C-alpha positions as CSV (number, residue, x, y, z in Angstrom):
1,M,-94.1,110.2,-32.1
2,S,-95.3,106.7,-32.9
3,V,-93.5,103.6,-31.6
4,E,-94.1,100.4,-33.5
5,K,-96.6,98.1,-31.5
6,I,-95.0,94.9,-31.3
7,L,-95.6,93.1,-28.1
8,P,-93.7,89.7,-28.1
9,T,-94.5,86.8,-25.7
10,V,-91.8,86.4,-23.2
11,T,-92.1,83.7,-20.5
12,T,-88.3,83.4,-19.2
13,R,-87.4,85.3,-16.1
14,I,-83.9,85.6,-14.5
15,E,-83.9,85.1,-10.9
16,F,-80.9,87.1,-9.1
17,D,-81.7,85.9,-5.4
18,R,-78.9,83.5,-5.4
19,F,-76.3,86.1,-5.9
20,P,-75.4,88.5,-3.0
21,R,-76.5,92.1,-3.7
22,V,-76.8,95.5,-2.3
23,D,-79.0,98.3,-2.9
24,L,-77.1,101.3,-4.6
25,C,-78.9,102.0,-7.6
26,H,-82.0,104.2,-8.7
27,Q,-83.9,101.9,-10.9
28,P,-85.6,101.3,-13.2
29,T,-83.9,104.2,-15.0
30,P,-86.3,106.0,-17.6
31,I,-86.3,105.3,-21.3
32,E,-86.9,108.9,-23.1
33,A,-87.3,109.9,-26.6
34,M,-85.0,112.2,-28.3
35,P,-87.4,113.8,-30.7
36,R,-85.3,117.0,-31.4
37,L,-81.9,115.0,-32.2
38,S,-83.8,112.7,-34.2
39,A,-85.4,115.6,-36.3
40,H,-82.0,117.2,-36.7
41,L,-80.5,114.1,-37.9
42,G,-83.4,113.3,-40.2
43,G,-83.1,109.5,-39.6
44,P,-84.9,106.9,-37.3
45,Q,-86.6,107.6,-34.1
46,L,-84.0,107.9,-31.2
47,F,-84.5,107.1,-27.5
48,I,-82.3,107.1,-24.6
49,K,-81.8,104.7,-21.6
50,R,-80.8,107.0,-18.7
51,D,-78.2,105.1,-16.9
52,D,-76.5,108.5,-16.1
53,C,-79.4,108.7,-13.6
54,T,-78.5,105.5,-11.4
55,G,-78.1,108.0,-8.3
56,L,-74.7,107.0,-6.8
57,A,-72.3,109.9,-6.8
58,T,-74.0,111.5,-10.0
59,G,-74.8,108.0,-11.5
60,G,-73.7,105.9,-14.2
61,N,-73.4,102.3,-15.4
62,K,-71.1,101.2,-12.9
63,T,-73.5,101.4,-10.0
64,R,-75.6,98.4,-11.4
65,K,-72.5,96.3,-11.5
66,L,-71.3,97.5,-8.0
67,E,-74.5,96.0,-6.6
68,F,-73.5,92.8,-7.1
69,L,-69.5,93.4,-6.7
70,M,-70.2,95.0,-3.4
71,G,-72.5,92.4,-2.2
72,E,-70.0,89.7,-2.8
73,A,-67.4,91.8,-1.1
74,L,-69.5,92.0,2.0
75,R,-70.2,88.5,2.0
76,E,-66.6,87.6,2.0
77,G,-66.1,90.0,5.0
78,A,-63.9,92.6,3.2
79,D,-63.0,95.9,4.9
80,I,-61.4,97.5,1.8
81,V,-62.0,97.4,-1.9
82,I,-59.2,97.6,-4.4
83,T,-59.8,98.6,-8.1
84,Q,-57.9,100.4,-11.0
85,G,-58.8,102.6,-13.8
86,A,-57.8,105.6,-16.0
87,V,-57.1,108.9,-14.1
88,Q,-60.8,110.2,-14.9
89,S,-62.3,106.8,-14.3
90,N,-66.1,106.9,-13.7
91,H,-65.8,103.3,-12.5
92,V,-63.3,104.4,-9.6
93,R,-65.5,107.4,-8.6
94,Q,-68.6,105.1,-8.2
95,T,-66.6,102.4,-6.4
96,A,-65.3,104.9,-4.1
97,A,-68.9,106.2,-3.3
98,A,-70.2,102.7,-3.0
99,A,-67.4,102.0,-0.4
100,C,-68.3,105.1,1.7
101,R,-72.1,104.1,1.7
102,L,-71.2,100.6,3.1
103,G,-68.6,101.8,5.7
104,M,-65.6,100.3,3.8
105,K,-62.4,101.7,2.7
106,C,-61.3,102.2,-1.1
107,H,-57.8,102.1,-2.4
108,V,-57.5,102.8,-6.2
109,L,-54.7,102.5,-8.8
110,L,-54.9,105.4,-11.5
111,E,-53.2,104.8,-14.8
112,R,-52.0,107.9,-16.6
113,R,-53.5,106.2,-19.7
114,V,-54.3,109.5,-21.6
115,P,-51.2,111.4,-23.0
116,G,-50.8,115.1,-23.2
117,R,-53.1,116.1,-20.3
118,T,-52.2,119.0,-18.0
119,Q,-51.9,118.8,-14.2
120,A,-55.6,120.0,-13.9
121,Y,-56.5,116.9,-15.5
122,E,-55.3,115.0,-12.4
123,E,-57.1,117.2,-10.0
124,S,-60.5,118.0,-11.4
125,G,-63.7,116.1,-12.5
126,N,-63.6,112.4,-11.0
127,V,-60.3,112.8,-9.2
128,F,-61.7,115.8,-7.2
129,L,-64.7,113.5,-6.1
130,D,-62.2,110.4,-5.5
131,K,-60.7,112.7,-2.9
132,L,-64.1,113.9,-1.5
133,F,-64.9,110.2,-0.9
134,A,-61.5,109.7,1.2
135,T,-60.0,107.3,-1.3
136,T,-56.3,106.6,-1.1
137,F,-54.8,106.2,-4.6
138,E,-51.5,105.8,-6.3
139,F,-50.7,106.4,-10.0
140,R,-49.1,104.0,-12.6
141,P,-47.8,104.7,-16.0
142,S,-49.5,103.7,-19.1
143,G,-49.3,100.3,-20.6
144,L,-49.2,98.3,-17.7
145,D,-51.4,95.3,-16.9
146,M,-53.4,97.2,-14.6
147,N,-55.5,94.3,-13.2
148,A,-52.4,92.5,-12.4
149,E,-51.0,95.7,-10.6
150,A,-54.1,96.0,-8.6
151,Q,-54.3,92.4,-7.8
152,N,-50.6,92.7,-6.2
153,V,-51.7,95.6,-4.3
154,A,-54.6,93.5,-2.8
155,D,-52.3,90.7,-2.1
156,R,-50.0,93.1,-0.3
157,M,-52.8,94.2,1.8
158,K,-53.9,90.8,2.6
159,A,-50.6,90.0,3.9
160,E,-50.5,93.2,6.1
161,G,-53.7,92.0,7.8
162,H,-56.5,93.6,5.8
163,K,-59.3,91.8,4.3
164,P,-59.4,93.3,0.4
165,Y,-61.7,92.6,-2.2
166,F,-60.3,93.2,-5.7
167,I,-62.7,94.7,-8.5
168,P,-61.2,94.4,-11.9
169,G,-61.2,97.6,-14.0
170,G,-64.7,98.8,-15.0
171,G,-66.3,96.0,-12.5
172,S,-66.0,94.0,-15.8
173,N,-66.2,90.2,-14.7
174,A,-69.0,87.8,-14.7
175,T,-70.2,89.0,-11.3
176,G,-70.3,92.8,-12.3
177,A,-71.9,91.9,-15.5
178,L,-74.7,90.5,-13.8
179,G,-75.7,94.3,-13.1
180,Y,-76.5,94.4,-17.0
181,V,-78.3,91.1,-17.1
182,S,-80.5,92.7,-14.9
183,C,-80.8,95.8,-16.9
184,A,-81.6,93.8,-20.0
185,Q,-84.5,92.4,-18.2
186,E,-85.4,95.7,-16.9
187,I,-85.6,97.0,-20.7
188,M,-87.5,94.0,-21.7
189,D,-90.0,94.9,-18.9
190,Q,-90.3,98.5,-19.9
191,C,-90.9,97.5,-23.5
192,L,-93.6,95.0,-22.7
193,E,-95.2,97.7,-20.3
194,T,-95.4,100.3,-22.9
195,N,-95.7,98.4,-25.9
196,Q,-92.4,99.9,-27.3
197,R,-90.4,97.9,-29.7
198,F,-86.6,98.8,-30.5
199,Q,-84.7,97.4,-33.5
200,W,-81.5,98.3,-32.2
201,L,-79.5,99.2,-28.8
202,V,-76.4,101.3,-29.4
203,M,-73.8,101.9,-26.6
204,G,-70.2,102.7,-26.0
205,T,-68.0,99.7,-25.1
206,G,-64.8,99.6,-23.0
207,S,-64.0,97.1,-20.4
208,S,-66.7,94.7,-21.9
209,G,-69.0,94.1,-18.8
210,T,-71.8,96.4,-19.8
211,Q,-72.4,95.0,-23.2
212,A,-71.6,91.5,-22.3
213,G,-74.3,91.7,-19.6
214,L,-76.9,93.0,-21.9
215,V,-76.1,90.4,-24.5
216,A,-76.2,87.7,-22.0
217,G,-79.5,88.9,-20.6
218,F,-81.3,89.1,-23.9
219,H,-79.9,85.9,-24.8
220,I,-81.2,84.2,-21.9
221,L,-84.6,86.1,-22.1
222,G,-85.0,85.1,-25.7
223,Y,-85.4,88.9,-26.4
224,D,-84.5,90.0,-29.8
225,L,-82.7,93.2,-29.2
226,P,-79.1,93.5,-31.2
227,V,-76.5,95.5,-29.2
228,M,-73.9,97.5,-31.2
229,G,-71.0,98.4,-29.0
230,V,-69.2,101.4,-30.3
231,S,-65.5,100.8,-29.2
232,V,-63.9,103.6,-27.1
233,R,-60.5,102.2,-27.1
234,Q,-59.8,98.7,-28.8
235,P,-59.6,97.7,-32.3
236,R,-62.7,95.7,-33.4
237,E,-61.2,92.3,-33.1
238,R,-59.8,92.7,-29.8
239,Q,-63.1,94.1,-28.5
240,L,-65.1,91.6,-29.8
241,N,-63.0,88.9,-28.2
242,A,-63.0,90.7,-24.9
243,V,-66.9,91.2,-24.8
244,L,-67.6,87.6,-26.0
245,A,-65.3,86.2,-23.4
246,T,-67.1,88.3,-20.7
247,T,-70.5,87.1,-22.2
248,Q,-69.5,83.5,-22.0
249,K,-68.3,83.7,-18.3
250,T,-71.5,85.4,-17.5
251,L,-73.9,83.0,-19.3
252,A,-71.9,80.2,-17.3
253,K,-72.5,81.8,-14.0
254,L,-76.2,81.9,-14.8
255,D,-76.4,78.6,-16.4
256,G,-77.4,80.0,-19.5
257,P,-77.3,78.8,-23.2
258,H,-74.4,78.8,-25.5
259,I,-73.9,81.9,-27.5
260,E,-72.4,82.2,-31.0
261,P,-69.6,84.5,-31.5
262,G,-71.5,86.3,-34.3
263,T,-74.0,87.6,-31.9
264,I,-71.3,90.2,-30.5
265,L,-71.6,93.4,-32.5
266,V,-68.7,96.1,-32.4
267,D,-68.0,99.3,-34.5
268,D,-64.5,100.5,-34.0
269,G,-64.7,103.3,-36.3
270,Y,-64.8,106.1,-33.6
271,V,-61.9,105.3,-31.3
272,G,-59.9,107.9,-33.1
273,E,-56.3,108.4,-31.6
274,G,-57.2,106.2,-28.5
275,Y,-58.8,106.1,-25.2
276,G,-59.7,109.5,-23.6
277,L,-58.9,111.4,-26.6
278,P,-62.0,113.0,-28.1
279,T,-62.2,113.1,-31.9
280,T,-64.1,115.7,-33.7
281,S,-67.1,113.4,-34.0
282,T,-67.0,113.1,-30.1
283,L,-67.1,116.8,-29.4
284,E,-69.7,117.1,-32.0
285,A,-71.9,114.4,-30.1
286,I,-71.2,116.3,-26.9
287,R,-72.5,119.5,-28.5
288,L,-75.5,118.2,-30.5
289,T,-76.8,116.3,-27.5
290,A,-76.5,119.0,-25.1
291,R,-78.2,121.6,-27.5
292,Q,-81.0,119.3,-28.9
293,E,-81.9,117.3,-25.9
294,G,-80.3,119.1,-22.8
295,I,-78.3,115.9,-21.9
296,L,-74.6,115.8,-21.0
297,L,-72.3,113.1,-22.4
298,D,-68.9,112.4,-21.2
299,P,-65.9,112.9,-23.7
300,V,-64.5,109.2,-22.9
301,Y,-67.3,106.8,-23.2
302,S,-71.0,108.0,-23.7
303,A,-69.9,110.7,-26.5
304,K,-68.1,108.2,-28.4
305,G,-70.9,105.9,-28.2
306,M,-73.2,108.8,-29.4
307,A,-70.8,109.7,-32.1
308,G,-71.1,106.2,-33.5
309,L,-74.9,106.4,-33.2
310,I,-74.9,109.7,-35.2
311,G,-72.5,108.4,-37.7
312,M,-74.6,105.3,-38.4
313,V,-77.6,107.4,-38.9
314,R,-75.9,109.5,-41.5
315,E,-74.6,106.5,-43.2
316,G,-78.0,105.0,-43.6
317,F,-77.3,101.9,-41.2
318,F,-80.7,102.1,-39.6
319,K,-84.0,101.8,-41.6
320,P,-85.9,105.1,-41.5
321,E,-88.8,103.5,-39.4
322,D,-86.5,102.0,-36.9
323,N,-86.7,102.8,-33.2
324,V,-83.0,102.9,-31.8
325,L,-82.2,103.0,-28.2
326,F,-78.9,104.4,-26.8
327,L,-77.5,103.6,-23.4
328,H,-76.2,106.6,-21.6
329,T,-73.5,105.1,-19.5
330,G,-73.0,108.5,-17.3
331,G,-69.7,110.2,-16.6
332,S,-70.4,113.9,-17.2
333,T,-68.3,114.8,-14.2
334,S,-65.3,114.3,-16.3
335,L,-66.3,117.0,-18.7
336,F,-64.6,119.5,-16.4
337,A,-61.3,117.7,-16.9
338,Y,-61.9,118.5,-20.7
339,E,-63.0,122.0,-20.4
340,D,-60.5,123.8,-22.6
341,Q,-61.1,121.4,-25.4
342,I,-64.8,121.2,-25.4
343,I,-65.0,124.9,-25.1
344,G,-62.7,125.5,-28.0
345,S,-65.0,123.0,-30.1
346,L,-68.1,125.2,-29.5
347,D,-69.5,127.4,-32.3
């Protein structure tokens, strides 16, 4: 499989030493070709960045963010981390594992965000692992400002004498996004080392920090790789605004250059009925990626992102000669919470 040989001259480097950081992540994660899926779709050459292989508690994109978030928590002398997410949150699972590794406690708020789920949904997959990591948790109904709810819990614990550190949902603030600024530099380095050049990077986008970190990183580095976020929850304008806001805050934290709003790219055509509700294209993406490449996607984030990539290939969005990189954000443990729906979609 040929890859276009373009070796750009890049002299800018991003220094992260001024930010507290802990070692949680297997990195660099590999970039692999997906030749069978590429041939099956008859489109451009597809590749995958394996951030499902970051190592912590089965891996996932949140581990990169947690290196900086937990580093900051330790610097502040925290003894417990407070965060929030949906019931089957990958972020919560990785935060709980990080707390165990660093000898801290973890308390989480789980939002019953996804309607129509059985009791098993609240006991299997990520929730089972949360319990294994001795996480304490409480549930909330859908529709609340979950970050505000979690911050209130953190304030209460502080009043009780604890030293809490609050992490927003998805680890998506300027501190957490540094993990994907670092990943942007990692991708650039891998491309320079192998003479690979990608015309597009496609990923699922939700709480905004992963896409914002990549966009901010490539922007500072002057590395031309557009990042297409496939929304897993919000309509396009809301997601664009969320990613732009986090990107701007991340650039400010790094003393980086101004970015134009038009740099942020979002496709909201694969959200379906809402967060955590797989569409027909989501289930097809799970099946195709498993059977063509032996790679497991999760039904909430990575499979909706892959459904977007597959849809763009079929619509002729990419040029036939393009090389397209997909960011795998992990989350396969949540497959078990959707077993009946996934099995029912298999032929």
